[in-house]
N, C-alpha and C positions, 0 to 999 in steps of 0.2 A: 442687357450682356450680349457681346456678338457668340458666333457659333465656337470657336475655335476656345474660349474663356471655357466655355461648359462642355466643351471635350474635355479641356484641362482637367477640369473640377471631377467629371465622373471618372475619368483615368484615374486620379489622386484617391478616389474613394474606393475604386474598385481595387488596389492595389495593398491601400491601408486594412480595408476590414479585414481579409482573411488573417496578416500580421496581429491587429489588434483582440480577435477571435483567440489565435493561437498563445497569446499574449494572458488574454484571462484564464485560459485553459491551463498555463501552467501554473497561475496562481490559485487557481482551484484546486490543483493539485497537492500544491502545498499546503493550503487551509484542511484539507481532507480527511477527516477522522472515521476511525473502522476501530471494529472490534469484535469480537468472535460471535458467530451470530449465537445468540442465547447469554446475557450479561450473566459474568459470572459463572460462567461454566467452562470457562477456558482451560486447556492444559497442555504443556508440549507435544505430549502421549496423542492426543486427539490430534494435534496439527500433523502429526507424522501419519495419521490414520487419512489424510484427507478432509474434508469439510468445508463449511461456510462460513463465510466473513460477511460482516454489515459494514458498509460504506454509508458514510453522512456526507453529503455535500453542503455546507454551510453557507454557501455563496450565492448572491442573487442571478447567477447564469450557469450554465449546464457546463457540466464539467467531465471531460474523458479520458480515459488512458487505455494504450495500445498493451499494456503489459503489467502486473504487478508482480514481485517476489520479495518472498522472504526468505534470507539465504540465512541458514543458522552454522556457525563456526562453534567448532570448541577446540582451546589450543591452538587457534589459526590454523585449524584443518576444517575443509568444509565439510559437514556432516549432512547437509539436506537443502533442499529448496521446495517453498511452499508456493505454487505460482496459480494468478487467479488471468480467466482471459479476458480479452476487452472488454470496458463496460462504459458506459453514458449515463451520468447522473442526473436529474432536473435538481433545478434550485430548490434548495433548503427541504431536501428530500432526502429518504434515505434506501437504499435497496440492499436486498441477500447475493450475493454472486460465490457459485461454486469456485473451490480451489483443490489443486491435486498435488501431493507431494512426493518429491523423488528422492530418491539418497541411491549413493552406487554401494552403501554399508546399510542398508534398515537395522538392523536387529541390533547395530553397536551404536545408529543415530538412536533407536527407541530407548535403548537401558540409557543412555544419557537422559534424554527426556523425561525417563520416568525417576532418576535419579536427583533431576532439576525438579520435579513437581511435588517431589517428596520433600527437598528442602524448602520451597516456598512456600510449602503449606506448613513450616513450622519442623521440621523433622531435623534428624542427624543430619550434617556434613558428609558427605560422602565423596561427592567432587567439589573443586572449588567453583561455585558457581560467579565467581569474576571472570572464568575463561570461555563461558558461553556470551558470546556475539550475535546481535542479529542486525542484516542488512536491509533496509526495506528499499528497494531497487523499482524506480517508476520510472517507465519508457511511453513519452507520447512524443507525437511528429510535430514541428512547426509548420501550418500550411498544408499537412500533409505527407511531407516528403523529407524536410528535415529533422533526423532523430535529435531528441534530449530527453535527457536521462538524469534521474535525479536521487539520489541515493543517501539516506539516514542510517547513523551508524548508532544503536543502543546496547545498554546490557541486556542479557535474559529476562535479569528480575523484571525491569523497566517495559520491555514488552509484556511478560505477564500481567504487570499491573495494566498497560495501555488495553488489551485485549480483555480482561475480566472487568473495565468500567462500567457503573450501573449506567450512566447517562449519557447519550451525545447530544448535540446541540440541535439536530431533528427532531428528536424524542419528543 
């Protein structure tokens, strides 16, 4: 091989690797599993008081995100956001990360959450649980500078089940 071929191949590798790592990170974020720290102990009311989430990286490569937000809406009105700081998770492992809940109307959000917890645990229906929507917003930059965001919208009931799951792939 001549000198120019080696330089060209090296340049291609240097350019492709950051994009490949970013692509794997995006796949890892989409495959990531999470639940409330302490299986079976999640309630929306405890979410509103901040707390810890457990994250499981079920992929064979490191996965990281810049920010994860759990945005809650009732009757299409934003009632609060649970935010988790940046995190990198080793392959096939889990870790626990602190999160903070913020709301402009914390008392109203906690009232709605307490009602939903009661209903999801089999109590009488006071508020329509179909109106509670959760959007999980994850941000991870591509090659460190190009913003990439992923949004998953689920019902409050499905989110409650996800947070209370007993086993993750990393267990």
